[in-house]
C-alpha positions in Angstrom: 72.6 183.6 -40.0 74.5 186.8 -39.9 77.2 187.2 -37.2 78.8 190.6 -36.6 81.7 191.1 -34.1 81.5 194.2 -32.0 84.8 196.0 -31.2 85.8 198.6 -28.6 89.1 200.2 -27.6 90.5 203.1 -25.7 90.9 206.1 -27.9 94.1 207.3 -26.2 95.7 203.8 -26.8 94.4 204.0 -30.4 96.2 207.3 -31.0 99.4 206.0 -29.2 99.3 202.8 -31.3 99.0 204.8 -34.5 102.0 206.9 -33.6 104.1 203.9 -32.5 103.1 201.4 -35.2 101.3 203.4 -37.9 98.1 201.4 -37.5 94.7 202.5 -36.5 92.5 200.0 -34.6 89.7 200.6 -37.1 92.0 199.3 -39.8 93.1 196.4 -37.6 89.5 195.2 -37.2 89.7 193.8 -40.7 92.1 191.1 -39.6 89.2 189.4 -37.8 87.4 188.9 -41.2 90.3 186.8 -42.5 89.2 183.2 -42.8 92.9 182.1 -42.5 93.6 184.2 -39.4 95.5 182.4 -36.6 94.8 183.1 -33.0 97.1 182.3 -30.1 96.5 182.5 -26.4 98.8 185.2 -24.9 100.2 183.4 -21.9 102.8 186.0 -21.1 100.4 189.0 -20.8 97.1 187.3 -19.6 95.9 187.5 -16.1 93.0 186.0 -14.1 91.1 189.2 -14.8 91.9 189.5 -18.5 92.7 186.7 -21.0 94.6 188.1 -23.9 94.9 186.7 -27.4 97.2 187.4 -30.4 95.6 187.3 -33.9 97.7 187.1 -37.1 95.4 188.1 -39.9 95.4 189.7 -43.4 93.9 193.2 -43.4 93.8 193.4 -47.2 96.4 194.7 -49.7 98.5 191.7 -48.5 99.2 193.4 -45.1 99.4 190.9 -42.3 98.7 192.4 -38.8 99.4 191.2 -35.3 96.4 192.2 -33.2 96.5 191.8 -29.4 92.9 191.7 -28.0 90.7 190.3 -25.3 87.2 189.0 -25.4 85.0 190.8 -23.0 83.2 188.5 -20.6 79.4 188.0 -21.0 79.4 190.0 -24.3 80.1 189.4 -27.9 82.7 192.3 -27.9 86.4 192.2 -28.6 88.6 194.9 -27.1 91.6 195.7 -29.2 94.7 196.4 -27.1 97.4 196.9 -29.8 98.0 196.3 -33.5 101.0 196.4 -35.8 102.2 195.0 -39.1 103.7 191.5 -38.7 107.4 190.9 -38.9 108.9 188.6 -41.7 109.0 185.8 -39.2 105.4 186.3 -38.2 104.3 186.5 -41.9 106.0 183.1 -42.4 104.1 181.6 -39.5 100.9 183.0 -41.0 101.7 181.6 -44.5 102.5 178.2 -43.0 99.3 178.2 -41.0 101.1 177.8 -37.7 
């Protein structure tokens, strides 16, 4: 069985993210293909209307990204909210599988 995740994002936020963090959302999608990716519930920024998650995943070329996203209700889509390269501390968490 083949399973493919669909993604969406706001193009304005994508451009702002690239300027601020140097990462395009198209590139950040690759983190979801990482079998060792770690996902945390984002308690601080979630609301009743939007449950947010933080994914730590390898995007290739040994680049670990932090991708904030939400899963759209009643769909198989993921909306990317922001993405950036992981800090050294976050990379350690990823490597330790925490």
